[in-house]
N, C-alpha and C positions, 0 to 999 in steps of 0.2 A: 401655356407656360408649364415647365417641368417642375414638379415639387417632389423632392425625395422623401421617401417614407422615413419617419424618425427611427424606427427599429423594425427590422424584418421579423417576421414570425419565427418562433423557435420550434413550433410543432413540426415533427417530421424531419428535422435536420439532425445530423450526426453530432453527438456531444464531443466537444473539443476541450482539451486541457490535460491536467494531470490526474492520475489515479493515485491514491494514497493507501498504503498498508502499514499498520503499526503492529509489530510482533513483540511479545514479551516472553522472556526466557530466563531460566536460572543458569548463569554462566558456569557454575561449579559442577552441576549435575547434568548439564546439557538437556534439561527438561524444558519442553515447550509449555508455556503457561497460558497464552491467550493471543487473540488476534482482534484487531479492529480494522475495518476497511471503509473506503468511500463506497457509496451505493452501487456504482456501476463498474467497480474495479474488477479486472480479470482476476480470477481466483484459482488457486491450486489447492488440492486437499492437503491439510496439515498432517504432520507426522509427530509422534510423541517426542522425538528428539529435535532440538532446536536447529542443529546444523543441517539436517535433512530438510526441514521446513524452509530455512533460509535458502538453501540450494535450489529448491523448487521454484521459489519466487524470482531468484536471480536468473534462472535458466529461461524464464519466459519474458525477460526484458526489464525487470525492475532494477532500479539503482538505489543503493543505500546512500542516504543523504545525511543521516544523523544516528548516533548511538549515545544513549544516556543511561547511566547507572541510576536506577530509581531507588534501590535500597541495597542492603548488603547481599541479598540473594536474587535480585531482579534487575535485568537489563532490558532496555527498550530499543528496538531497531525501527527506524522510520525509512520506508522505501517508497519511491515514486516511479511511475511509469508514464511516459509521454504518449 
């Protein structure tokens, strides 16, 4: 009798899903403030200017899904990559 395994082993299999990057910038001075990423996210070197940092991540396939004004001088960009 065939009995399917409840969950296949995950060791050695490729990770599937979304990678997430959160960039924080000052929109008035174009200053890059910080970054947070998921553990295995493809990463590009950051640049002191926000526009160049955003450009680098968009060029490797990230998509901007949300932008939020955190304070008077800080904006947060949420990017994902499938």
